[in-house]
PDB file of the backbone (N, CA, C, O) and the ligand in Angstrom, with CONECT records:
HET     CU  A 101       1
ATOM      1  N   UNK A   1      -0.990   9.428  47.089  1.00  0.00           N
ATOM      2  CA  UNK A   1      -0.012  10.474  46.797  1.00  0.00           C
ATOM      3  C   UNK A   1      -0.146  10.894  45.333  1.00  0.00           C
ATOM      4  O   UNK A   1      -0.038  10.056  44.438  1.00  0.00           O
ATOM      5  N   UNK A   2      -0.376  12.162  45.087  1.00  0.00           N
ATOM      6  CA  UNK A   2      -0.532  12.638  43.721  1.00  0.00           C
ATOM      7  C   UNK A   2       0.686  13.384  43.239  1.00  0.00           C
ATOM      8  O   UNK A   2       1.705  13.461  43.924  1.00  0.00           O
ATOM      9  N   UNK A   3       0.562  13.935  42.045  1.00  0.00           N
ATOM     10  CA  UNK A   3       1.714  14.646  41.483  1.00  0.00           C
ATOM     11  C   UNK A   3       1.980  15.953  42.216  1.00  0.00           C
ATOM     12  O   UNK A   3       3.011  16.591  42.009  1.00  0.00           O
ATOM     13  N   UNK A   4       1.033  16.350  43.084  1.00  0.00           N
ATOM     14  CA  UNK A   4       1.233  17.605  43.805  1.00  0.00           C
ATOM     15  C   UNK A   4       1.935  17.399  45.143  1.00  0.00           C
ATOM     16  O   UNK A   4       2.200  18.357  45.870  1.00  0.00           O
ATOM     17  N   UNK A   5       2.231  16.148  45.458  1.00  0.00           N
ATOM     18  CA  UNK A   5       2.919  15.876  46.726  1.00  0.00           C
ATOM     19  C   UNK A   5       4.288  16.565  46.729  1.00  0.00           C
ATOM     20  O   UNK A   5       5.125  16.330  45.857  1.00  0.00           O
ATOM     21  N   UNK A   6       4.483  17.390  47.696  1.00  0.00           N
ATOM     22  CA  UNK A   6       5.760  18.096  47.800  1.00  0.00           C
ATOM     23  C   UNK A   6       6.783  17.223  48.496  1.00  0.00           C
ATOM     24  O   UNK A   6       6.456  16.432  49.380  1.00  0.00           O
ATOM     25  N   UNK A   7       8.010  17.382  48.085  1.00  0.00           N
ATOM     26  CA  UNK A   7       9.066  16.650  48.779  1.00  0.00           C
ATOM     27  C   UNK A   7       9.390  17.341  50.100  1.00  0.00           C
ATOM     28  O   UNK A   7       9.178  18.541  50.276  1.00  0.00           O
ATOM     29  N   UNK A   8       9.908  16.538  51.010  1.00  0.00           N
ATOM     30  CA  UNK A   8      10.370  17.084  52.274  1.00  0.00           C
ATOM     31  C   UNK A   8      11.834  16.732  52.414  1.00  0.00           C
ATOM     32  O   UNK A   8      12.270  15.639  52.051  1.00  0.00           O
ATOM     33  N   UNK A   9      12.577  17.670  52.940  1.00  0.00           N
ATOM     34  CA  UNK A   9      14.008  17.449  53.090  1.00  0.00           C
ATOM     35  C   UNK A   9      14.454  18.058  54.405  1.00  0.00           C
ATOM     36  O   UNK A   9      14.118  19.200  54.719  1.00  0.00           O
ATOM     37  N   UNK A  10      15.221  17.281  55.179  1.00  0.00           N
ATOM     38  CA  UNK A  10      15.743  17.803  56.438  1.00  0.00           C
ATOM     39  C   UNK A  10      17.210  17.449  56.568  1.00  0.00           C
ATOM     40  O   UNK A  10      17.696  16.503  55.950  1.00  0.00           O
ATOM     41  N   UNK A  11      17.906  18.228  57.384  1.00  0.00           N
ATOM     42  CA  UNK A  11      19.343  18.042  57.519  1.00  0.00           C
ATOM     43  C   UNK A  11      19.728  17.607  58.928  1.00  0.00           C
ATOM     44  O   UNK A  11      19.139  18.042  59.917  1.00  0.00           O
ATOM     45  N   UNK A  12      20.730  16.739  58.989  1.00  0.00           N
ATOM     46  CA  UNK A  12      21.312  16.326  60.265  1.00  0.00           C
ATOM     47  C   UNK A  12      22.816  16.567  60.175  1.00  0.00           C
ATOM     48  O   UNK A  12      23.479  16.085  59.256  1.00  0.00           O
ATOM     49  N   UNK A  13      23.337  17.306  61.123  1.00  0.00           N
ATOM     50  CA  UNK A  13      24.783  17.548  61.155  1.00  0.00           C
ATOM     51  C   UNK A  13      25.450  16.432  61.952  1.00  0.00           C
ATOM     52  O   UNK A  13      25.017  16.076  63.048  1.00  0.00           O
ATOM     53  N   UNK A  14      26.513  15.897  61.370  1.00  0.00           N
ATOM     54  CA  UNK A  14      27.234  14.778  61.978  1.00  0.00           C
ATOM     55  C   UNK A  14      28.547  15.290  62.558  1.00  0.00           C
ATOM     56  O   UNK A  14      29.420  15.765  61.831  1.00  0.00           O
ATOM     57  N   UNK A  15      28.671  15.184  63.876  1.00  0.00           N
ATOM     58  CA  UNK A  15      29.880  15.688  64.521  1.00  0.00           C
ATOM     59  C   UNK A  15      30.196  14.847  65.759  1.00  0.00           C
ATOM     60  O   UNK A  15      29.522  14.963  66.783  1.00  0.00           O
ATOM     61  N   UNK A  16      31.202  14.019  65.660  1.00  0.00           N
ATOM     62  CA  UNK A  16      31.551  13.112  66.755  1.00  0.00           C
ATOM     63  C   UNK A  16      32.035  13.876  67.980  1.00  0.00           C
ATOM     64  O   UNK A  16      31.975  13.354  69.093  1.00  0.00           O
ATOM     65  N   UNK A  17      32.518  15.111  67.793  1.00  0.00           N
ATOM     66  CA  UNK A  17      33.017  15.895  68.920  1.00  0.00           C
ATOM     67  C   UNK A  17      31.900  16.687  69.584  1.00  0.00           C
ATOM     68  O   UNK A  17      32.120  17.357  70.593  1.00  0.00           O
ATOM     69  N   UNK A  18      30.696  16.607  69.011  1.00  0.00           N
ATOM     70  CA  UNK A  18      29.572  17.379  69.548  1.00  0.00           C
ATOM     71  C   UNK A  18      28.365  16.472  69.786  1.00  0.00           C
ATOM     72  O   UNK A  18      27.243  16.791  69.393  1.00  0.00           O
ATOM     73  N   UNK A  19      28.618  15.347  70.433  1.00  0.00           N
ATOM     74  CA  UNK A  19      27.558  14.423  70.860  1.00  0.00           C
ATOM     75  C   UNK A  19      26.802  13.777  69.718  1.00  0.00           C
ATOM     76  O   UNK A  19      25.707  13.254  69.929  1.00  0.00           O
ATOM     77  N   UNK A  20      27.345  13.797  68.530  1.00  0.00           N
ATOM     78  CA  UNK A  20      26.749  12.979  67.470  1.00  0.00           C
ATOM     79  C   UNK A  20      25.874  13.692  66.475  1.00  0.00           C
ATOM     80  O   UNK A  20      26.314  14.629  65.808  1.00  0.00           O
ATOM     81  N   UNK A  21      24.618  13.249  66.367  1.00  0.00           N
ATOM     82  CA  UNK A  21      23.712  13.737  65.336  1.00  0.00           C
ATOM     83  C   UNK A  21      22.879  14.902  65.863  1.00  0.00           C
ATOM     84  O   UNK A  21      22.270  14.801  66.928  1.00  0.00           O
ATOM     85  N   UNK A  22      22.853  15.992  65.129  1.00  0.00           N
ATOM     86  CA  UNK A  22      22.045  17.158  65.512  1.00  0.00           C
ATOM     87  C   UNK A  22      21.143  17.546  64.357  1.00  0.00           C
ATOM     88  O   UNK A  22      21.659  17.839  63.278  1.00  0.00           O
ATOM     89  N   UNK A  23      19.824  17.567  64.517  1.00  0.00           N
ATOM     90  CA  UNK A  23      19.106  17.092  65.706  1.00  0.00           C
ATOM     91  C   UNK A  23      19.063  15.570  65.772  1.00  0.00           C
ATOM     92  O   UNK A  23      19.234  14.892  64.759  1.00  0.00           O
ATOM     93  N   UNK A  24      18.836  15.044  66.955  1.00  0.00           N
ATOM     94  CA  UNK A  24      18.807  13.589  67.127  1.00  0.00           C
ATOM     95  C   UNK A  24      17.510  12.982  66.610  1.00  0.00           C
ATOM     96  O   UNK A  24      17.479  11.816  66.217  1.00  0.00           O
ATOM     97  N   UNK A  25      16.448  13.767  66.612  1.00  0.00           N
ATOM     98  CA  UNK A  25      15.157  13.276  66.126  1.00  0.00           C
ATOM     99  C   UNK A  25      14.649  14.198  65.021  1.00  0.00           C
ATOM    100  O   UNK A  25      14.595  15.418  65.181  1.00  0.00           O
ATOM    101  N   UNK A  26      14.278  13.585  63.896  1.00  0.00           N
ATOM    102  CA  UNK A  26      13.743  14.334  62.761  1.00  0.00           C
ATOM    103  C   UNK A  26      12.375  13.743  62.433  1.00  0.00           C
ATOM    104  O   UNK A  26      12.194  12.525  62.435  1.00  0.00           O
ATOM    105  N   UNK A  27      11.419  14.623  62.151  1.00  0.00           N
ATOM    106  CA  UNK A  27      10.063  14.160  61.861  1.00  0.00           C
ATOM    107  C   UNK A  27       9.665  14.524  60.431  1.00  0.00           C
ATOM    108  O   UNK A  27       9.908  15.638  59.967  1.00  0.00           O
ATOM    109  N   UNK A  28       9.043  13.554  59.739  1.00  0.00           N
ATOM    110  CA  UNK A  28       8.502  13.803  58.413  1.00  0.00           C
ATOM    111  C   UNK A  28       7.013  13.511  58.407  1.00  0.00           C
ATOM    112  O   UNK A  28       6.510  12.738  59.222  1.00  0.00           O
ATOM    113  N   UNK A  29       6.318  14.147  57.469  1.00  0.00           N
ATOM    114  CA  UNK A  29       4.894  13.865  57.309  1.00  0.00           C
ATOM    115  C   UNK A  29       4.708  12.621  56.444  1.00  0.00           C
ATOM    116  O   UNK A  29       5.433  12.400  55.475  1.00  0.00           O
ATOM    117  N   UNK A  30       3.736  11.835  56.815  1.00  0.00           N
ATOM    118  CA  UNK A  30       3.410  10.637  56.048  1.00  0.00           C
ATOM    119  C   UNK A  30       2.922  11.021  54.659  1.00  0.00           C
ATOM    120  O   UNK A  30       2.189  11.997  54.498  1.00  0.00           O
ATOM    121  N   UNK A  31       3.331  10.251  53.660  1.00  0.00           N
ATOM    122  CA  UNK A  31       2.753  10.378  52.332  1.00  0.00           C
ATOM    123  C   UNK A  31       3.470  11.293  51.360  1.00  0.00           C
ATOM    124  O   UNK A  31       3.074  11.389  50.199  1.00  0.00           O
ATOM    125  N   UNK A  32       4.526  11.973  51.815  1.00  0.00           N
ATOM    126  CA  UNK A  32       5.298  12.817  50.903  1.00  0.00           C
ATOM    127  C   UNK A  32       6.730  12.303  50.854  1.00  0.00           C
ATOM    128  O   UNK A  32       7.287  11.933  51.887  1.00  0.00           O
ATOM    129  N   UNK A  33       7.333  12.274  49.670  1.00  0.00           N
ATOM    130  CA  UNK A  33       8.717  11.801  49.555  1.00  0.00           C
ATOM    131  C   UNK A  33       9.624  12.558  50.532  1.00  0.00           C
ATOM    132  O   UNK A  33       9.552  13.783  50.633  1.00  0.00           O
ATOM    133  N   UNK A  34      10.470  11.823  51.245  1.00  0.00           N
ATOM    134  CA  UNK A  34      11.295  12.441  52.283  1.00  0.00           C
ATOM    135  C   UNK A  34      12.766  12.099  52.092  1.00  0.00           C
ATOM    136  O   UNK A  34      13.138  10.956  51.822  1.00  0.00           O
ATOM    137  N   UNK A  35      13.578  13.122  52.241  1.00  0.00           N
ATOM    138  CA  UNK A  35      15.027  12.947  52.139  1.00  0.00           C
ATOM    139  C   UNK A  35      15.675  13.466  53.404  1.00  0.00           C
ATOM    140  O   UNK A  35      15.407  14.583  53.847  1.00  0.00           O
ATOM    141  N   UNK A  36      16.533  12.636  53.979  1.00  0.00           N
ATOM    142  CA  UNK A  36      17.318  13.060  55.131  1.00  0.00           C
ATOM    143  C   UNK A  36      18.753  13.261  54.653  1.00  0.00           C
ATOM    144  O   UNK A  36      19.385  12.338  54.140  1.00  0.00           O
ATOM    145  N   UNK A  37      19.252  14.471  54.828  1.00  0.00           N
ATOM    146  CA  UNK A  37      20.608  14.794  54.357  1.00  0.00           C
ATOM    147  C   UNK A  37      21.562  14.853  55.538  1.00  0.00           C
ATOM    148  O   UNK A  37      21.350  15.607  56.488  1.00  0.00           O
ATOM    149  N   UNK A  38      22.610  14.052  55.467  1.00  0.00           N
ATOM    150  CA  UNK A  38      23.640  14.063  56.503  1.00  0.00           C
ATOM    151  C   UNK A  38      24.750  15.016  56.096  1.00  0.00           C
ATOM    152  O   UNK A  38      25.359  14.876  55.035  1.00  0.00           O
ATOM    153  N   UNK A  39      24.999  15.990  56.964  1.00  0.00           N
ATOM    154  CA  UNK A  39      25.990  17.013  56.685  1.00  0.00           C
ATOM    155  C   UNK A  39      27.248  16.701  57.481  1.00  0.00           C
ATOM    156  O   UNK A  39      27.216  16.722  58.711  1.00  0.00           O
ATOM    157  N   UNK A  40      28.346  16.416  56.811  1.00  0.00           N
ATOM    158  CA  UNK A  40      29.564  16.040  57.530  1.00  0.00           C
ATOM    159  C   UNK A  40      30.229  17.247  58.186  1.00  0.00           C
ATOM    160  O   UNK A  40      29.942  18.395  57.845  1.00  0.00           O
ATOM    161  N   UNK A  41      31.110  16.969  59.120  1.00  0.00           N
ATOM    162  CA  UNK A  41      31.876  18.013  59.794  1.00  0.00           C
ATOM    163  C   UNK A  41      33.343  17.602  59.807  1.00  0.00           C
ATOM    164  O   UNK A  41      33.722  16.592  59.213  1.00  0.00           O
ATOM    165  N   UNK A  42      34.152  18.388  60.484  1.00  0.00           N
ATOM    166  CA  UNK A  42      35.583  18.068  60.554  1.00  0.00           C
ATOM    167  C   UNK A  42      35.858  16.927  61.529  1.00  0.00           C
ATOM    168  O   UNK A  42      36.933  16.328  61.507  1.00  0.00           O
ATOM    169  N   UNK A  43      34.874  16.629  62.387  1.00  0.00           N
ATOM    170  CA  UNK A  43      35.069  15.592  63.411  1.00  0.00           C
ATOM    171  C   UNK A  43      34.150  14.411  63.171  1.00  0.00           C
ATOM    172  O   UNK A  43      33.088  14.309  63.785  1.00  0.00           O
ATOM    173  N   UNK A  44      34.551  13.526  62.287  1.00  0.00           N
ATOM    174  CA  UNK A  44      33.690  12.406  61.948  1.00  0.00           C
ATOM    175  C   UNK A  44      33.967  11.186  62.815  1.00  0.00           C
ATOM    176  O   UNK A  44      33.024  10.534  63.263  1.00  0.00           O
ATOM    177  N   UNK A  45      35.215  10.862  63.062  1.00  0.00           N
ATOM    178  CA  UNK A  45      35.535   9.665  63.842  1.00  0.00           C
ATOM    179  C   UNK A  45      34.840   8.449  63.267  1.00  0.00           C
ATOM    180  O   UNK A  45      34.841   8.236  62.055  1.00  0.00           O
ATOM    181  N   UNK A  46      34.241   7.645  64.151  1.00  0.00           N
ATOM    182  CA  UNK A  46      33.553   6.437  63.694  1.00  0.00           C
ATOM    183  C   UNK A  46      32.200   6.750  63.068  1.00  0.00           C
ATOM    184  O   UNK A  46      31.479   5.843  62.653  1.00  0.00           O
ATOM    185  N   UNK A  47      31.855   8.041  63.000  1.00  0.00           N
ATOM    186  CA  UNK A  47      30.575   8.398  62.377  1.00  0.00           C
ATOM    187  C   UNK A  47      30.695   8.485  60.863  1.00  0.00           C
ATOM    188  O   UNK A  47      29.817   9.030  60.195  1.00  0.00           O
ATOM    189  N   UNK A  48      31.765   7.955  60.335  1.00  0.00           N
ATOM    190  CA  UNK A  48      31.950   7.942  58.885  1.00  0.00           C
ATOM    191  C   UNK A  48      31.105   6.867  58.213  1.00  0.00           C
ATOM    192  O   UNK A  48      31.255   6.590  57.023  1.00  0.00           O
ATOM    193  N   UNK A  49      30.219   6.270  58.995  1.00  0.00           N
ATOM    194  CA  UNK A  49      29.290   5.288  58.451  1.00  0.00           C
ATOM    195  C   UNK A  49      27.957   5.481  59.174  1.00  0.00           C
ATOM    196  O   UNK A  49      27.928   5.669  60.391  1.00  0.00           O
ATOM    197  N   UNK A  50      26.862   5.434  58.426  1.00  0.00           N
ATOM    198  CA  UNK A  50      25.550   5.529  59.079  1.00  0.00           C
ATOM    199  C   UNK A  50      24.703   4.343  58.644  1.00  0.00           C
ATOM    200  O   UNK A  50      24.609   4.019  57.460  1.00  0.00           O
ATOM    201  N   UNK A  51      24.089   3.703  59.637  1.00  0.00           N
ATOM    202  CA  UNK A  51      23.374   2.453  59.401  1.00  0.00           C
ATOM    203  C   UNK A  51      21.921   2.579  59.854  1.00  0.00           C
ATOM    204  O   UNK A  51      21.638   2.881  61.013  1.00  0.00           O
ATOM    205  N   UNK A  52      21.003   2.338  58.904  1.00  0.00           N
ATOM    206  CA  UNK A  52      19.571   2.195  59.212  1.00  0.00           C
ATOM    207  C   UNK A  52      19.268   0.711  59.092  1.00  0.00           C
ATOM    208  O   UNK A  52      19.027   0.214  57.991  1.00  0.00           O
ATOM    209  N   UNK A  53      19.277   0.002  60.207  1.00  0.00           N
ATOM    210  CA  UNK A  53      19.057  -1.451  60.161  1.00  0.00           C
ATOM    211  C   UNK A  53      17.716  -1.794  59.513  1.00  0.00           C
ATOM    212  O   UNK A  53      17.637  -2.675  58.658  1.00  0.00           O
ATOM    213  N   UNK A  54      16.654  -1.080  59.936  1.00  0.00           N
ATOM    214  CA  UNK A  54      15.308  -1.406  59.455  1.00  0.00           C
ATOM    215  C   UNK A  54      15.141  -1.166  57.957  1.00  0.00           C
ATOM    216  O   UNK A  54      14.297  -1.789  57.313  1.00  0.00           O
ATOM    217  N   UNK A  55      15.944  -0.266  57.408  1.00  0.00           N
ATOM    218  CA  UNK A  55      15.818   0.067  55.990  1.00  0.00           C
ATOM    219  C   UNK A  55      16.852  -0.649  55.131  1.00  0.00           C
ATOM    220  O   UNK A  55      16.829  -0.539  53.905  1.00  0.00           O
ATOM    221  N   UNK A  56      17.753  -1.378  55.770  1.00  0.00           N
ATOM    222  CA  UNK A  56      18.819  -2.025  55.022  1.00  0.00           C
ATOM    223  C   UNK A  56      19.766  -1.023  54.382  1.00  0.00           C
ATOM    224  O   UNK A  56      20.355  -1.287  53.333  1.00  0.00           O
ATOM    225  N   UNK A  57      19.905   0.136  55.031  1.00  0.00           N
ATOM    226  CA  UNK A  57      20.773   1.192  54.501  1.00  0.00           C
ATOM    227  C   UNK A  57      22.061   1.251  55.312  1.00  0.00           C
ATOM    228  O   UNK A  57      22.042   1.282  56.542  1.00  0.00           O
ATOM    229  N   UNK A  58      23.165   1.264  54.600  1.00  0.00           N
ATOM    230  CA  UNK A  58      24.483   1.354  55.242  1.00  0.00           C
ATOM    231  C   UNK A  58      25.350   2.203  54.317  1.00  0.00           C
ATOM    232  O   UNK A  58      25.841   1.715  53.299  1.00  0.00           O
ATOM    233  N   UNK A  59      25.538   3.480  54.675  1.00  0.00           N
ATOM    234  CA  UNK A  59      26.248   4.386  53.775  1.00  0.00           C
ATOM    235  C   UNK A  59      27.481   4.975  54.440  1.00  0.00           C
ATOM    236  O   UNK A  59      27.550   5.112  55.661  1.00  0.00           O
ATOM    237  N   UNK A  60      28.448   5.318  53.607  1.00  0.00           N
ATOM    238  CA  UNK A  60      29.678   5.931  54.082  1.00  0.00           C
ATOM    239  C   UNK A  60      29.576   7.447  54.017  1.00  0.00           C
ATOM    240  O   UNK A  60      29.009   8.009  53.081  1.00  0.00           O
ATOM    241  N   UNK A  61      30.131   8.088  55.018  1.00  0.00           N
ATOM    242  CA  UNK A  61      30.250   9.543  55.028  1.00  0.00           C
ATOM    243  C   UNK A  61      31.739   9.854  54.996  1.00  0.00           C
ATOM    244  O   UNK A  61      32.482   9.522  55.920  1.00  0.00           O
ATOM    245  N   UNK A  62      32.154  10.493  53.922  1.00  0.00           N
ATOM    246  CA  UNK A  62      33.596  10.698  53.762  1.00  0.00           C
ATOM    247  C   UNK A  62      34.093  11.984  54.441  1.00  0.00           C
ATOM    248  O   UNK A  62      35.277  12.313  54.367  1.00  0.00           O
ATOM    249  N   UNK A  63      33.186  12.698  55.097  1.00  0.00           N
ATOM    250  CA  UNK A  63      33.598  13.925  55.769  1.00  0.00           C
ATOM    251  C   UNK A  63      33.646  15.123  54.840  1.00  0.00           C
ATOM    252  O   UNK A  63      33.974  16.229  55.271  1.00  0.00           O
ATOM    253  N   UNK A  64      33.321  14.917  53.572  1.00  0.00           N
ATOM    254  CA  UNK A  64      33.353  16.002  52.584  1.00  0.00           C
ATOM    255  C   UNK A  64      31.960  16.297  52.029  1.00  0.00           C
ATOM    256  O   UNK A  64      31.439  17.406  52.148  1.00  0.00           O
ATOM    257  N   UNK A  65      31.388  15.280  51.429  1.00  0.00           N
ATOM    258  CA  UNK A  65      30.108  15.460  50.741  1.00  0.00           C
ATOM    259  C   UNK A  65      28.935  15.139  51.660  1.00  0.00           C
ATOM    260  O   UNK A  65      29.034  14.271  52.526  1.00  0.00           O
ATOM    261  N   UNK A  66      27.812  15.854  51.462  1.00  0.00           N
ATOM    262  CA  UNK A  66      26.623  15.450  52.190  1.00  0.00           C
ATOM    263  C   UNK A  66      26.043  14.209  51.524  1.00  0.00           C
ATOM    264  O   UNK A  66      26.192  14.002  50.319  1.00  0.00           O
ATOM    265  N   UNK A  67      25.383  13.392  52.332  1.00  0.00           N
ATOM    266  CA  UNK A  67      24.829  12.133  51.850  1.00  0.00           C
ATOM    267  C   UNK A  67      23.334  12.131  52.128  1.00  0.00           C
ATOM    268  O   UNK A  67      22.899  12.467  53.229  1.00  0.00           O
ATOM    269  N   UNK A  68      22.544  11.749  51.118  1.00  0.00           N
ATOM    270  CA  UNK A  68      21.088  11.751  51.255  1.00  0.00           C
ATOM    271  C   UNK A  68      20.563  10.331  51.401  1.00  0.00           C
ATOM    272  O   UNK A  68      20.937   9.435  50.645  1.00  0.00           O
ATOM    273  N   UNK A  69      19.693  10.140  52.380  1.00  0.00           N
ATOM    274  CA  UNK A  69      19.020   8.855  52.567  1.00  0.00           C
ATOM    275  C   UNK A  69      17.527   9.085  52.340  1.00  0.00           C
ATOM    276  O   UNK A  69      16.918   9.961  52.953  1.00  0.00           O
ATOM    277  N   UNK A  70      16.951   8.275  51.443  1.00  0.00           N
ATOM    278  CA  UNK A  70      15.515   8.364  51.172  1.00  0.00           C
ATOM    279  C   UNK A  70      14.764   7.619  52.283  1.00  0.00           C
ATOM    280  O   UNK A  70      15.061   6.465  52.595  1.00  0.00           O
ATOM    281  N   UNK A  71      13.790   8.312  52.864  1.00  0.00           N
ATOM    282  CA  UNK A  71      13.004   7.717  53.949  1.00  0.00           C
ATOM    283  C   UNK A  71      11.618   7.359  53.423  1.00  0.00           C
ATOM    284  O   UNK A  71      10.918   8.224  52.895  1.00  0.00           O
ATOM    285  N   UNK A  72      11.212   6.102  53.560  1.00  0.00           N
ATOM    286  CA  UNK A  72       9.866   5.728  53.113  1.00  0.00           C
ATOM    287  C   UNK A  72       8.803   6.376  53.999  1.00  0.00           C
ATOM    288  O   UNK A  72       8.916   6.361  55.224  1.00  0.00           O
ATOM    289  N   UNK A  73       7.772   6.945  53.375  1.00  0.00           N
ATOM    290  CA  UNK A  73       6.740   7.629  54.164  1.00  0.00           C
ATOM    291  C   UNK A  73       5.346   7.094  53.859  1.00  0.00           C
ATOM    292  O   UNK A  73       4.347   7.748  54.155  1.00  0.00           O
ATOM    293  N   UNK A  74       5.280   5.891  53.262  1.00  0.00           N
ATOM    294  CA  UNK A  74       3.965   5.345  52.916  1.00  0.00           C
ATOM    295  C   UNK A  74       3.162   4.951  54.153  1.00  0.00           C
ATOM    296  O   UNK A  74       1.938   4.842  54.088  1.00  0.00           O
ATOM    297  N   UNK A  75       3.838   4.739  55.268  1.00  0.00           N
ATOM    298  CA  UNK A  75       3.109   4.479  56.505  1.00  0.00           C
ATOM    299  C   UNK A  75       3.846   5.105  57.676  1.00  0.00           C
ATOM    300  O   UNK A  75       5.051   5.346  57.598  1.00  0.00           O
ATOM    301  N   UNK A  76       3.115   5.373  58.780  1.00  0.00           N
ATOM    302  CA  UNK A  76       3.772   5.962  59.938  1.00  0.00           C
ATOM    303  C   UNK A  76       4.764   4.973  60.552  1.00  0.00           C
ATOM    304  O   UNK A  76       4.577   3.760  60.466  1.00  0.00           O
ATOM    305  N   UNK A  77       5.792   5.491  61.157  1.00  0.00           N
ATOM    306  CA  UNK A  77       6.760   4.599  61.777  1.00  0.00           C
ATOM    307  C   UNK A  77       7.960   5.355  62.307  1.00  0.00           C
ATOM    308  O   UNK A  77       8.085   6.567  62.137  1.00  0.00           O
ATOM    309  N   UNK A  78       8.834   4.612  62.949  1.00  0.00           N
ATOM    310  CA  UNK A  78      10.062   5.169  63.500  1.00  0.00           C
ATOM    311  C   UNK A  78      11.237   4.369  62.972  1.00  0.00           C
ATOM    312  O   UNK A  78      11.239   3.139  63.028  1.00  0.00           O
ATOM    313  N   UNK A  79      12.237   5.073  62.459  1.00  0.00           N
ATOM    314  CA  UNK A  79      13.440   4.421  61.946  1.00  0.00           C
ATOM    315  C   UNK A  79      14.634   4.909  62.760  1.00  0.00           C
ATOM    316  O   UNK A  79      14.980   6.090  62.742  1.00  0.00           O
ATOM    317  N   UNK A  80      15.247   3.982  63.466  1.00  0.00           N
ATOM    318  CA  UNK A  80      16.448   4.325  64.229  1.00  0.00           C
ATOM    319  C   UNK A  80      17.672   4.142  63.352  1.00  0.00           C
ATOM    320  O   UNK A  80      17.707   3.272  62.482  1.00  0.00           O
ATOM    321  N   UNK A  81      18.672   4.973  63.593  1.00  0.00           N
ATOM    322  CA  UNK A  81      19.930   4.785  62.877  1.00  0.00           C
ATOM    323  C   UNK A  81      21.089   5.002  63.841  1.00  0.00           C
ATOM    324  O   UNK A  81      20.911   5.526  64.940  1.00  0.00           O
ATOM    325  N   UNK A  82      22.256   4.598  63.419  1.00  0.00           N
ATOM    326  CA  UNK A  82      23.414   4.660  64.303  1.00  0.00           C
ATOM    327  C   UNK A  82      24.687   4.736  63.474  1.00  0.00           C
ATOM    328  O   UNK A  82      24.682   4.489  62.268  1.00  0.00           O
ATOM    329  N   UNK A  83      25.758   5.076  64.138  1.00  0.00           N
ATOM    330  CA  UNK A  83      27.065   5.020  63.495  1.00  0.00           C
ATOM    331  C   UNK A  83      27.460   3.562  63.309  1.00  0.00           C
ATOM    332  O   UNK A  83      26.776   2.666  63.804  1.00  0.00           O
ATOM    333  N   UNK A  84      28.534   3.323  62.615  1.00  0.00           N
ATOM    334  CA  UNK A  84      28.953   1.961  62.314  1.00  0.00           C
ATOM    335  C   UNK A  84      29.242   1.124  63.542  1.00  0.00           C
ATOM    336  O   UNK A  84      29.196  -0.104  63.483  1.00  0.00           O
ATOM    337  N   UNK A  85      29.543   1.784  64.669  1.00  0.00           N
ATOM    338  CA  UNK A  85      29.840   1.053  65.910  1.00  0.00           C
ATOM    339  C   UNK A  85      28.627   0.971  66.823  1.00  0.00           C
ATOM    340  O   UNK A  85      28.730   0.465  67.941  1.00  0.00           O
ATOM    341  N   UNK A  86      27.475   1.463  66.365  1.00  0.00           N
ATOM    342  CA  UNK A  86      26.244   1.474  67.154  1.00  0.00           C
ATOM    343  C   UNK A  86      26.433   2.253  68.463  1.00  0.00           C
ATOM    344  O   UNK A  86      25.964   1.839  69.523  1.00  0.00           O
ATOM    345  N   UNK A  87      27.116   3.364  68.362  1.00  0.00           N
ATOM    346  CA  UNK A  87      27.506   4.151  69.538  1.00  0.00           C
ATOM    347  C   UNK A  87      26.722   5.458  69.598  1.00  0.00           C
ATOM    348  O   UNK A  87      26.194   5.829  70.646  1.00  0.00           O
ATOM    349  N   UNK A  88      26.652   6.153  68.458  1.00  0.00           N
ATOM    350  CA  UNK A  88      25.828   7.363  68.362  1.00  0.00           C
ATOM    351  C   UNK A  88      24.522   6.980  67.677  1.00  0.00           C
ATOM    352  O   UNK A  88      24.507   6.181  66.741  1.00  0.00           O
ATOM    353  N   UNK A  89      23.419   7.566  68.162  1.00  0.00           N
ATOM    354  CA  UNK A  89      22.105   7.188  67.637  1.00  0.00           C
ATOM    355  C   UNK A  89      21.266   8.390  67.245  1.00  0.00           C
ATOM    356  O   UNK A  89      21.375   9.470  67.826  1.00  0.00           O
ATOM    357  N   UNK A  90      20.425   8.171  66.241  1.00  0.00           N
ATOM    358  CA  UNK A  90      19.451   9.170  65.824  1.00  0.00           C
ATOM    359  C   UNK A  90      18.166   8.458  65.448  1.00  0.00           C
ATOM    360  O   UNK A  90      18.104   7.230  65.391  1.00  0.00           O
ATOM    361  N   UNK A  91      17.144   9.260  65.193  1.00  0.00           N
ATOM    362  CA  UNK A  91      15.824   8.679  64.964  1.00  0.00           C
ATOM    363  C   UNK A  91      15.056   9.502  63.933  1.00  0.00           C
ATOM    364  O   UNK A  91      15.109  10.732  63.935  1.00  0.00           O
ATOM    365  N   UNK A  92      14.342   8.800  63.054  1.00  0.00           N
ATOM    366  CA  UNK A  92      13.467   9.461  62.095  1.00  0.00           C
ATOM    367  C   UNK A  92      12.036   8.989  62.385  1.00  0.00           C
ATOM    368  O   UNK A  92      11.769   7.790  62.456  1.00  0.00           O
ATOM    369  N   UNK A  93      11.132   9.943  62.549  1.00  0.00           N
ATOM    370  CA  UNK A  93       9.740   9.610  62.825  1.00  0.00           C
ATOM    371  C   UNK A  93       8.895  10.051  61.638  1.00  0.00           C
ATOM    372  O   UNK A  93       9.009  11.184  61.170  1.00  0.00           O
ATOM    373  N   UNK A  94       8.044   9.145  61.152  1.00  0.00           N
ATOM    374  CA  UNK A  94       7.088   9.470  60.085  1.00  0.00           C
ATOM    375  C   UNK A  94       5.704   9.406  60.691  1.00  0.00           C
ATOM    376  O   UNK A  94       5.299   8.382  61.241  1.00  0.00           O
ATOM    377  N   UNK A  95       4.966  10.530  60.585  1.00  0.00           N
ATOM    378  CA  UNK A  95       3.617  10.518  61.165  1.00  0.00           C
ATOM    379  C   UNK A  95       2.687  11.451  60.429  1.00  0.00           C
ATOM    380  O   UNK A  95       1.515  11.563  60.787  1.00  0.00           O
TER     381      UNK A  95
HETATM  382 CU    CU A 101      30.541   5.253  66.636  1.00  0.00          CU2+
END
């Protein structure tokens, strides 16, 4: 990865009244810094927490501010995430 590597950024809307995370699957290219931004809505419910078990990430969503999670892209892989109750699920694919 050189200094010309462009960052990648994608958004996921969080809405407990609309089946959870939209889109449910987000894809990033390997080798470029990647940011996944969670966009809160008026209907957060138990989705006020997002957990990436594999990344050791556990962040709060207060329903106001968007929250950014840095996704490692040094190798291909799939990172699953869920709400704090492991009820709603989403997926990040690096390839
Ligand atoms: Cu939940």
